[in-house]
N, C-alpha and C positions, 0 to 999 in steps of 0.2 A: 576469484570466488564471486559467484553471483548472489546478490542479496534479494530476498523476496520483497515485492512491493507491499507497502502498508497503506491502508485506507487513509485518505486525507481528512484531517480534522477541520471542523468549521472554524473559520477565522473570526476574530473579534473585530469586526469592521464597524463598530458603533459610531466613531467620529465621522467616517465617510458617509454612512447612511444618514446620520444627523444633518450633515452639510447638504446632502442631497434632498432630504425632506425640507430643510429650510429654504433651499433654492426653489423647490417645487411649490411650497406654500407661498413664497414671495411672488412667484410667477402667476399662480392661480389668483392670489389677491390682487395683483396688478391687472390681470385680465378682467376680474370681476369689477374692479374700480373703473377700468376703461369702458366696459360695457355700460356700467351705470352712468358714466360721464356722457357716453354717446346717447343714451336714452334721454339724459337731461338736455343735451344739445338739441335732440330731435323735438323735445317738448318746447324748448325755447323757440326753435325755428317755426314750429306750428303756431305758437302764440304770436310770433312776429308776423307770420303770414296772415293770421286772423286779423291782427291789427292793421296790416297793409290793406287787406280786403275791406275792412271797415272804413279805412281812410279813403279807399276808392269809392265806396258807397257814399261816404260823406261828401266827396267831391261832386257826386251827381246830385246831391240835395241842393235846392235853391239857396241863394246867398243869405236870405233872411234866416233860414233854419241853421245854416252853417255857422252863423254867429254864436248860437247857443252851444254848438258842439265844439267850437274851437278851444274854449277854456278846458273842457274835459280832455280833449285831444292833447293839448299841451301838457297837462298834468300827467296823462298816460305816458307821453313821450319822455318826460323827465323821470318818471318811475322806471321805465324800461332802460333809460340811460344809466340810472343808478344801479339797477340790477345787473346790467351787462358789465358795468364797471367792477362790481363786486365779483362777478363770475370770472372776469379776466384776471383779476388779482388772485383768485383761487386757482385759476388755471396755471398761473405763473408758479405758485407754490407747489402745485402738483407736478409740474414739469421738473422742478428741482428735486421733488421726492423720487420721481422716476429715474432721474440721473443718478441720484444717490443709490438707489437700488441697483442700477446698472454697474456703478462703480463697485458696490459690494459684491455683485456677481463676478466682476472681473478679478477682484482680489481673491475670491473663493476659487476661481479657475486657476489663477497663478499658484495659489497654495496647493491645490490638488495636483497641478503639474509638477511642482517641486517635490511633493510627496511621492508622486509616481516615479520621478527620476531617482529619488533616494531608494525607493523600494526596488527599482530595476537594478541599481548598483548592488543593493543587498542580495538580490537574487543571483546576480553574476558572481558575487563573492562566495555565496553559498555553493554555487555550482563548482567553482574552483576548489573549494574545500572538499567537496564530495569527490572530485577527481583525485585530489591529493590523498584523501583517505582511501580511495579505491587502490591507488598505487601502494600506499602503506600496507593495506590489507593483503595485497598480492605479495609484497615483500615478506610480510610476516608469515604468510602461508608457505612461501618458498623456504624461508628459514626453518619453519616447523618441519617441513618435509625433509630438508637436509639433516636437521637434528635427529629425526626419527631414523633416517638411513644410517647416520653416524652411530646412533645408539645400537642399531641392529648389527652393524659391522663390529662395533666394540664388543658387544655380547658374543658374537661369533668368534672373535679373536680370543676373548677371555675363555670361552668354552674350549677352544682349540688348545690354548696354553695350559688350561687345567688338565685336559686329556693328556697332553705331552708330559706334564709334570707327574701325572698319575702313572703313566707308562714308565717314566724314569724311576719313580719310586718303586714300582713293581720290580723293575730290573735290579735296582739296588738291593731290594729285599731278597731277590733270588740269589744275587751274589753273596749276600750275608748268609743266606741259608746254605749256599754251596761251600762257603768257607766256615768250617766249624771251628770255633775258637778253642773248644776243649781239646779237639784232636791236635791242633797246633801246639797247644800248651803241653800236651802229653809228649808230642814229638820233641819239643824243646827239652822237656825234662829228661826224656830218654836219651837225647843227644848229649845233654849235660852229664847224665849218668855215665854214658859211654866215654865221654871225654875224661871224666874223673877216673873212671876205671882204667882207661888207657894211661893216664898220667901216673896212676898208681903202679900199673904194670911197668911203665917206663922207669919209674923210680926203683922198683924191685929189680928190674933188669940191670940197671946201673949198679945196683948194690951187688947183684950176683955175678956181674961181669959176663953177661950173656954175650952171645956171638953177635957180630955186626950185622949179619944178615937178618937175624930176627929183630935186631934193633932197627935196622933200616925199614923192615916191614912194619914195625910198630909205628915208626915215625911217619911213614906214608899213610898208614891208617889214621894216625893222629891228624895229619894235614888234611886228609880227606874229610875227617869229622869236623875240623875247623872250618873248611870251606863250606861244608854242608850247613854247619851252624850259621856261618855268615850269610849264606843264601836264605836260610830260614828267617834270620833276623831281618834281612833285607825285605823279604816278602812280608814280614810282620809290619815293618815300617811302611811299606807300600800300602798294606791293608789299612794301617792307621791313617795314612794320608788320604786314601780313598774314602775312609769313613769321615774324615774332616771335610773333604770336598762335598760328600753327600749331605753332611750336616749343614754346611754353608748353603748348599743349594736348597735344602729344605727351608732354612731361614729366609733365603731370598724369595722362595715361592710364597712363604707366609706373608712377607712384606709386600710383595707384588699383589697378592690376593687382597690384602687390606687396602692397598692403594686403589685397586680396581673397584673394591666395594665403595670407597669414598668417591671415586669418580662416578660410579653408578648413581650414588646418592645425589651428587651434584647435577648429573644429567636429569635425574628425576625432578629435582627442584627446577632446573631450567625448563623442562617440558611443562611442569605445572605453571611456571611463570608465563611461558608462551601461550598456554591454554587460557589463562586468565586474561592476558593481553588480547588474545583473539576474541574472547567473549566480550571484553570491553569495547573492542573495535566494532564488533557486530552491533552491540547496543548503540554505540555512537553513530554507526552507519544507519541504523534504523531510525534514530531520532533525527538525523540529518535528512533522511529520505522523507520523513513526515513533515519536517520543516520546509523542505523543498516543495512538497505538494501544497502545503499551506501558502507558501510564497507564490507558487504558480497561480493558485486560485485568487490570491489577493491581487496579483498582477493582472489577471484576466478581468476581475471586477473593476480594478482601477482603470484599465484600458477602456472598458465600456463607459465608466463614469466620465473619463476624459473626453470620449467621443460625444457623450450627451452634453457635457459642458461646452465643448466646441460648437455643437449644433445650436445650443442656446445662445452662445456668444455671437454666432453668425446671425441668428434671428434678431437679437438685440441690435446688432450693427445695422441690419436691414431696416428695422423699425426706426432707428436713429436717422439713417439716410432718408427714409420716407418722410420723417418729421421735417428734416432740413429741406427736402424737396417741396413739401407742402408750405413751409415758411417762405421759400422762394416764390412759389405760386401766389401766396398771399401778398408778398411784396409787389409782384407784378400786377395783381388785381387792385392794389391800393390806389394807384392813380385813376383808374377807371371809376372806382367807387367814389373817390373824392370829386371827380367831375360830375358824377351823378348826384352826389350830395350838394354840390354847388348849384346844379340845375334845380334840384328840389328846393334849395333855399331861395333861389330866385323866384320860383313858382310860389313859395310860401309868402315871400314879400309882396308879390303881385296880388296874391289872395288877400293879404292883410290890407293892402291899399284898396282893393275892391270892397273888403269888409268895412273899411272906414267910410268909403263912399256910400255903401249901402246903409251904414249907420246914420250918416248925415241925411241921406234921402228919407230914411225911416223917421228920423227926428222931424224932418220937414213935414212928412206925411202925418205924423202924430200931431204936430202943431195945427196943421190944416184940419185934421179930424177933430181936434179939440175945439177949434174955432167953429167948425160946423156943428159940433154937439152943443156948444154954448148958444149958437144962433138958433138951433132947433129947440133947445130948452126954453130960451126966451120966447120963441114964437109960440111954443105950446103953453107956456105960462100966460102969455097974453090972450091966447084963444080959449084957454080953459081956466081963466081966473074965477069965473062964476060957476064952474062945474066941480063936483067932488072927485071925478076920475080924470085919468089922462089917457088919451088914445095914442097907441103905438102901432107900428106896422107888424105884420106877421113875421117878417124876417128878424126884426129886433126881438120879438117875443121868443122865437125858437132859439136865437143865439143866446139870449140871456138865460133861458131855462135849460138848454142842453149843454152849451159849451162852458158856461161859467163854472159849473160844478167840476167838470173834468179838468178845466184849467187850474182851478184851485187845488185839486188833488195832485195834479202833476207838479204844480209849484211847490206844494208841501214836500213831495217826494224829492224834488230837486234840491230844496233847501236842506233836508235831512241828509241826503247823500253827499252834498257838498260839504256840510259840516263834518260828517264822518271821514270823508276823503281828506279834508284839511288836517284833521287830528292825526289820522294815520300817516299822512305825509310828513308831518312835523316829527312824530316819534320815529318813523323809519329813516328820516333824513339824518337825525342825530346818530342813530346806530350805524348807518351806512358810512357817514363821515369818519366815525371812530374806526370802523373796520377797514376802510380804505387807507387811513393813516397807518394803522398797524400793518396792513398788508404791504404798503410801500416800504416801511422800515424793514420788514422781514425780507422783502424782495431784494433790497440793497444788501443786507447782510448775507443772504444766501447767494446772491450774485458774486460777491467778493470771494466767499468760500469756494464756490463752484469753479470760478475762474482760476483760483490757485490750484485746486485739486485737478482740474482738467489740464492745466498747464503742466502738471507733473505726469499726468496719465497719457494724454493724447498729443501734447505738443502745442506749438504756437498756432498752427493752422486751424486746428479744431477750436482753440480758444478764440481766435479771431472770428471764426464762423459763429461760435456761440455768442460772442458779443453782439454781432450783427442781429442774430435772432432775438436776443434779449432787448436790443434797442428797438426793434420793431414792436415787440410785445409791450415795451414800456410806452411807446407812442400810442399803442392801442389803449392802454390803461389811462394815459394822460388825456386822450380825446375820446370819451365814452360815447358822445353823441354821434360822431362819425362811425364808430364801431357798431352802434345800434343800427344806423341806416345801412351800413355795409352788410350786416348779417340779415337784416330784413329784406334787402334787395337781392340776396344771393339766389342763384339758381339752385335746383336740387342737387346738381353735381357738385357745385361749390360747397353747399352745406355738408354734403357727404364727406368731402375732403376735410372740411374744418372740424368734423366730429373727431377725427383722429388726434387733434391737438389737445383735446380736453383730457382731464385727469380725474382719478377717482375721488379726490377730496371734494369735488363739486357736489357729489351726492351727499357727503357728510355735512357740508355746509348748508345745503338746501333743506336737509332733514332736521335742522335745529328747530326747537319748539317755537321761539318767538318769531323767527323769520318766517316760518311756514304759515303761522296763524295770521300775521300781518299781511303776508302775500295773498292768502286766500281771501282775506277781508277786502284788500284793495282790488283784487280781480273781480270779486262779486260786485263791488261798487261800480267799477268800470263797466262791467257787463250791464248793470242796471241803467247806467247813464246812456250807453250806446243803444240799448233797447228802447229807451224812452225817446232818444233822438230819432231812431228809425220810425217809431210810431208818429212822431211829429212830422217826419218827412212824408209819411203816407197821408 
């Protein structure tokens, strides 16, 4: 029996869609945070490039002016070191966060895979049940057809037997009509009367001593009457037996008719039961068909979801491999950067030595100038002791009138900027030290947790690789000065590769209120100092 297809109902896939929405939102959030981190790295790289360009300009300034700039340059370097130290700590935390998100995505993928396998097995089981129900429905239909055929044959047989019994009854009725009981009774009575009369005549003949011939004739007549009477009695007995047989047959026909009626009622009940079973089977088949359609739709949706999760897992795996590759590249670049840092340190030491020499020569020149001024003052006092005025040269007059005011203004600005810079550095240093300590503690705790979880998830090789990456990042956090020089001296290609290692928490940390205000204040003070140094160099 063919069942009509029913429209598939919409499945309740709220948990799967919720998991998918959570995965998509986590992915979008990670991408947004990654883009913000990249922007932050670009800003830091631009600031470091500006600082390097200013340092190059400061190297072109004469040694006397370089002395005034060195203090501000050192303070700026220390500030950048602290900032980079904090950024690296936050980068570490963000990498832990990314790994945690990846682990969550892996767990979600595994749960979805197990759910998909469970639903696939359920679909197979439902298909088997449908096949079994189809077979049962076919068997029920065959049984119903056989029962209908049997019912038709039984009804035909019953009608045939009824017609036979009816014909037999008609025949019996005809026989009864043919044999008239009254005529038989009259014949019997007449025969008895004749017998009696003959007996009477015989008796009279014996009394009258009639002749033997007449007696013999009477005896023969009497014997013939007796035989005829016996025949009539025999026919009566036969008629009675035939009547008994007919009566028994009638009773048998009635019993068989009652039995056939009972069997017909039973067959009607059986047919009704089969019809109800067929209706139930149809309803069950329809529900199973609808369930199959829903299961197929669920399986198709789950297959698409599994494919998407696999693609996302491949993407995460590729990103992880890219991060590992970038870490390896950074490890390879570290020796070159350290050599560059050592070279820059040697240059800085040479510049400091030159600065000390220039300071000593400047001190000697100042002493000579002071002696010259004293001698000039004494000479002018001796020459103009009797005059109310003092004669000076045009150069001295222009210097005193033009440069003294500007020097005083510049000195006041420098003093104010230095005081503000020192106050900001003190406040920022305390905050940075506390944040660095907290970041180190969190890095240790997260490192232990991630090593344990990655040991369960990825095995010993990935844990060993992760430990090497964490060791390198910890070295970068432990030596912020070298990290600052490294990032400052990176080429654009290296900076572009290093941007991928930053994480979204950098944006959140930078956007905190106190840190951003202090950073803007320190940046403005540093810009003022560098601009003033540029003006002095000109």
